[in-house]
N, C-alpha and C positions, 0 to 999 in steps of 0.2 A: 424427451420423456418416455419412460417405459414402465412395465410392472415388475421391474427387478426387485429383489428383495434386499433388506439391509445386510444380510450375510455376505452379499457381493461387495460390500463397502467396509468391511472390518478395518481396513488400513486407514479409514478416514474418521476415526474417533476423535472428537474435537472438544469434548467436555472434560474438565479436569475436576479433582476432589473439591476445591473451593467453590467452584460454580455449582456443583451437586449440593453442597451445603447451602448455598444460597437458594437454590430451588426449594429445598425443605423448609428453611426459615421463611422464604417469601410465601410459600403455601400455607404456613401456620399463623404468621403474624398478619392478620387482616382485620376483618370486621369484629372478630372476637375481642381484640385488645382495645378497640375504640368505642365499642357499644356494649358488648356483653359483660366485660369485666366491671364497668361501673354499675350496671344494673344488678348484678350479683352482689356487689359490695353494698349497695343500698338495701338490698333485701335481707341479707344475713350478717352484715357487718363483718367482723373478723372471721366469722365462719366461712367467707368466701376463700380464704386461704385454704381451708380443708377442701373445699369444692374443687378448686383448680388442682390441688395436689392429687386428689382422687382421680380426676379426669386425665391428668398427665400420667398417672400410674397405669391407667388402662391403656392409653395410648402407647406408652413405653413398652408394655408387654407385647402388644401387637407389633411394634417397631422391632423388637427382638426377634419375633417370628419371621418378619420380613428379611431381617439381617441374615438369619440362618438360611432362608430359602435363596437368597440373592447370591450366596457363595457357591451354590450348586446349580442355579438356574438363572441365567442372565438373558433377559428377554425384554423387548419393548412393552409387553403386556402387563408387566407388574403383577399385582395380586391375582389378576385373571389367569396368568400363566401358571401361578403356583396352584390354583385350584385345578386347572386343566391337567396338570401333571398327574394327579392321583385319582380324580373322579371321572366318571362317564362323560361323554361329551356334552349331554344335554345340561348337566350340572355345571360344567365349565362354562357353557353359554350363558346360564343364568347369572353366574358371578360376573362374567363379562358385561352382560346387559346392565346389571345393577351398578357396576363401576361406570359404565357409559352414562346412565342416568345420573349418578352422583356428579360426575364431572360437568355434565351438560347443565344441570340445575345450578351447580356451584358457579359455572361461568356466567350464567345469566344473573346469579345473585351479585357477583363481584361487578359485573358491568353496570348493573343498577346502582349499586352503592357508589361507584365512581361518579356516575352522572348526578346523583343526589347531592353529594358533597359539593360538586361544581355548581349545581343549581343554587345552593345556599349563597354562593359568592356572586354569581352572575344573574340569577333570576330566570335563566333560560331553562326550558324543560329538559329534565334529566335525560330523556331518551336520545336527544341530539348527541350528548356527550357519550352515551353508552354505544352508539353506532360508530362514532369515531374510534373509541377504544377497541371495539371488536375488529374493525377493518384494519386498524394500525398493527395489532399484534398478530393477526392472521398473516399480514404482509411480512412481519419480522420473522415469524415462525416458518413461513414459506421460504425465506432466503437462507435458512440454515439453522442447525442446532447451536452453532457456535454463536451466531447473532442473537438468538433467543437467550442463550446463557449469559452473554455479556450484558444484555439488557436487564436480565434478572439480577445479576450481581450488582449493577449500578444502583438499580431501584432499592434493593435490600440495604446497600450501604447508606443510602440516603435516609431511609425511614429509620434504620437503627440509630443513626447519628442524632435524629430528632428525638427519638424515644430515650436515648441516653442523657440527652439535654433535659428532658422532662424529669428523669429520675434524679440527676444531680440537683436541679432546681428544687424538686420535691424534698429531697433530704435536707437541703438548706432551709426550707421554709417550715415544714411540718415533722419531718423525721419519722420515727417509729412511734406513733402516738395511737396505740390501738387499745381497745377494750376486750382483754382476753377472756373475760367472763362470758362474752357473747358466744364463745365456743361451746361453753356448757349448756347453753340454753337453745342451741339450734336443734330442731326436730330432725331425727335421722331421715325421715322420709323426704323432708324438705331438701336435705343434703343430697340424697339419691337423685330426686327430680332434677335439681339444679346441675348436678354432675352430668347427667344425661344431656342437658342442654349445652353445657360447656365443652363436652367431648368433641363436638364439631370443630372447636377451635384448634384441635391438635391433629387433624386428619391429613394435613398437607404432606406429611412424611411419605405417603404412598407415591407422590410424584417422583421421588428419588428412584424408587424401584423401576420406573418406566424409562430410566435413563440407560438401561442396560446395553442398547445397541450404539449408543453415542459416547459413553463414558469410558475414559481410559482406566484400565485395570479395574473392571466392574466387580470382580470377585471379592476385592478388598474394599473398594472405595464406596460401594453402595452401603454396606453395613456400617462403616465408619461414619458416613455422612448422615445416615438415619439416626444413629445413636447421638452423635454430637448435636445435630439439629434439635432433637427432642430435649435433651438436657439444657441447651442454650435457651430455647423457647420457654421451657418451664420456669427456669430462673428469671427471665424477663417478665413473664406473666405475674409470678408471685410477687416480685418486687413493685410492679405497677399496681396490683391489687392492694398491697400494703399501703402504698401512698394514697390511693383512692379511699380506703377505709379511714386513714388518719384524717384526710381533708373533710370527709362526710362527718366525722365524729366532732371536728372543730367547727361545724356549721358553715362550711365554705361552699356547700352545694345546696340550691334551693330544693325543697322536698318535692315539688312537682316538676323538676327537670326531666325532660326526655332522656331515654337511656343513652342515646348517641351523643348527648350534650353534656353528660356528666363529666367526662374526662376533659371536655373543653372548659367547663367552669373551673375545674381544678387547676388546669394550665392558666387560665386566665387570673387566678389568684396568685399563681407563682410568678407570672411574667407579664401580665397586662393583656391588652387586646392583641398586641403583636404576637404574643405567645399562642393565642387562640388561632390566629391565621396560620402560624407555622404548624400547629398541630392538624388543622384541617388539611394543609398540604401534605402532611405525613400520611393522613388517612387516604388522600387521593392516590399517593405514590403506593400505599399498601394495597389498595384495590387494583392498581395497575400490575404490581408484581404477582399478586395472588391470581389474577386473571391470566397473566402469562404462563404461570405454572399450570393452571388448570387446563388451558388449551393445549399445552404441550403434552400433558399426561393423557388427556382425552383423545387426542389425535393419535397418539402411539397405541393406546388400547384399541381404538378403531382400526388402525392399520393391522395390528396383530390378529384381530378377529377376521379381518378380510383376508389375510394370509391362511388362516385356518378354515376359511370358507363358512364361517359363522355369520358374516355379514356380506353383502354384495362385493364383488371383486373390485369395484371402483375404489373401495377404501384402501386397497393395497397399492394403488398407483403411486409411483415414485419417481421424483425428479433426479435425473442423473447428475445434473450440474451442481444442484443445491443440496443433494443427499437428504432430502425430506419427503415424507409421505404427504405430498401437497393436497391430494384429494381429500384425505381425512382431515387435514388442517381446515380446509375451506368448508367442508360439511360440518365439523364440529363447531366452528364459529358461526356459521349460518344458522344452525339449529338453535344454538344458545340465543342468538339474537332474535330469531323468529319467536321463540317462547316469550322472551321479555316483551316484545312488541304486541303479542296477543293478549298477554296478561294485563298490559297497560290499558287496553280497551275495556277491560271488564272489572279490574280491582283497583283499590287505592294504592298508592305507593308503599304505605305501611303494610297492607295486606300481601303485597307482592313479596316484599322482604321476608315476612314470616313463612309464606308458602314455600318459597324457593329454598330458604334455609332448612325448613323441616324436611322437605323432600329430599334434599341433598344428604341431611343428616340420617335419615331412614336408610337410604341406599348404601351409604358408607358403613353404617353400623352393621347391617346384616351381611354386607360384603366382607367386612373384617372378621365376623363370626366364622364365615366359611374359610377364609385363609387360615385363621388359627386351628381350625378343625383339620385342615389339609395337612398342617405340619404333624399333627398326632398320627394321621393315617400314613404319612410319608415315612415317619420314623419307624412305624410298625412294618411297612413294607420293605424298607431298605435300612435295616439296622447297622449293616457294615459299611455303608457308604462313607467316603471321606468328606468330612464337613469342616471348613476352615473356621467356622463359628458354630457354637452350639448354644441354644437357649438354656440358661441356668435353670436349676430346680425343675427340670422336665419330669413329669408331665403337668406339674401343678400350674406353672404360668400359663401354657397354651390353653389349659382348661379354663383358668380364670379369664383369659382373653376372650374365649368363646362365650362364656356366660355373661360377662359385663357388656360386651358389644351387643349380644342379643337382648339383654335387659335394657340397654339404652335405646335400642331401636323399638322395643315394645313400649316403653315409657312414652317416647315421642309419638308413637302411633295411638296410644290411648289419650294423649293430650289433644289430638285432633283427629277424630275418626274419619272426617271427610278427606282429609289429605292422605290418610292411610288407605282409604278405599281407592283414591286416585292412584297411589303407588301400586296397589294390588292390580288395578286394572292395566296399568302400564307393564307390569310384570307379565300378566297373562297375555298381553298383546305381543310382548317380546317372544314368549314361548310359542304362541300361535304362529308367529312369523317364522320361527325356527322350524316348526313341524310342518306347516302347510305350504310355506314358500320354499325354504332351503331343503327340506326333506321330502317334499311333495306328498304328504300324508293325505289320503283321500278317504280312508276307512278305519274302523276301530282295529281290524286285523293288521293293517299297515303301521298303525300306531304302536301296537305291541311289538311288531317286528323291528321298528326303529329303536325302541327302548331296549330290547334284547341285543340288537346289534351293537348299541352304544356300550352296554355293559360288557359284552364279549370282546370288543375292540380294546376296551380299557384293561381288561384282564390280560389280553395278549401282549399289549404294549407294556404293561407292568412286568409281566413274565420275562420278556425281552430284555428290559432294562435291568432286571435282577441278574440275568445271565451275564450281560456286558459288564455290569458293575462288579460282579464276582471275578470274572476274567482280569479286569483292570486291577482289582485289589491283589490278586495273586501274583501279577506281573511286578 
């Protein structure tokens, strides 16, 4: 074991395009399709189609921004590396810290969901299964990116097969039986609020950007995998929502059904009790694949921040045999599990799910806003750089991405002020760590010097890149 960097192992790229696509799909098709879709369908009927389309549109815009960045910056840091490219170090740290919070909370969320579905079947407390999940996938990710990728591909194929079965049965039983007049009576503000809640269901595409150091031909495959995964997941979500709306309209779902049971009732009407069990199995598999994608992405961001000395150097420790940032993997899994255990002592299972989901959504929304803004700055600073892919309708789409991501984060914050205050405190704690421990600030004068130095270094780095890019362009 050593603290070598991934750059020393470029000849060991082991992840292909199909596996990258699986990581994206696996990160997006999780709790959203098994709980959130049914709840939205029950609340606004056919208006749920509009809600999911708007959420998908916002995600696709951010996905296009990621796609452009990935053709010129291939890094394990994903969105953190894109922000770090154009902003002073402290702003890059904030973006990385938010991404770490997002993946940490998301990991705890998926581990909890995994345990809760198995608790339904076995009666054993969900935390037991959550611990097994975290340990198992920490081990798989420790053994290598190829092993993690193969696991993700297998899990995604299983859950897609079951979802396709649900779709085929649904078409044969209820078809497209919608009340289109409901679209005319949905309140615009209700659509916006529900869109902000469903936006979290499309956030897994960021995982693909963190494959930069393990993916074959990353300059092309990252952007392709992001776009294809977003389009595929959007189609799947819309079809599932249509079938749920049709089933609800026909009275196949009890009015008092809990959100996560709505799709089970629908499947039960399609295929009986065995269909419900198969769908529960699909939900368990989805939680597994989503957690695998989460710990992969979170550990890579932690590794990259360790490389940049934004986090303790232990995060960059690297296994020479398995070609993995083993310390960051173990720390990411341990922190996610620790959060879940602590919350279990003080909150009900339902409250834990809500808290982790909203905290993760807050961090992702504000992080995506920074990434979209970074592209606008990057285009202004480097107008002549060669880009294999460019976001269409620039700068309209990146501006739209900034505004919608910030709006969704703000709406989530206003829905639960206490959780927003917790998020703010965690953000302040991160900045405090950066300033007082990493930069050893002890006075206001030192604080100003640190900020000034960050801005000056950013300007110098940008100037140097401009010169190098201009030389490369002339050659």
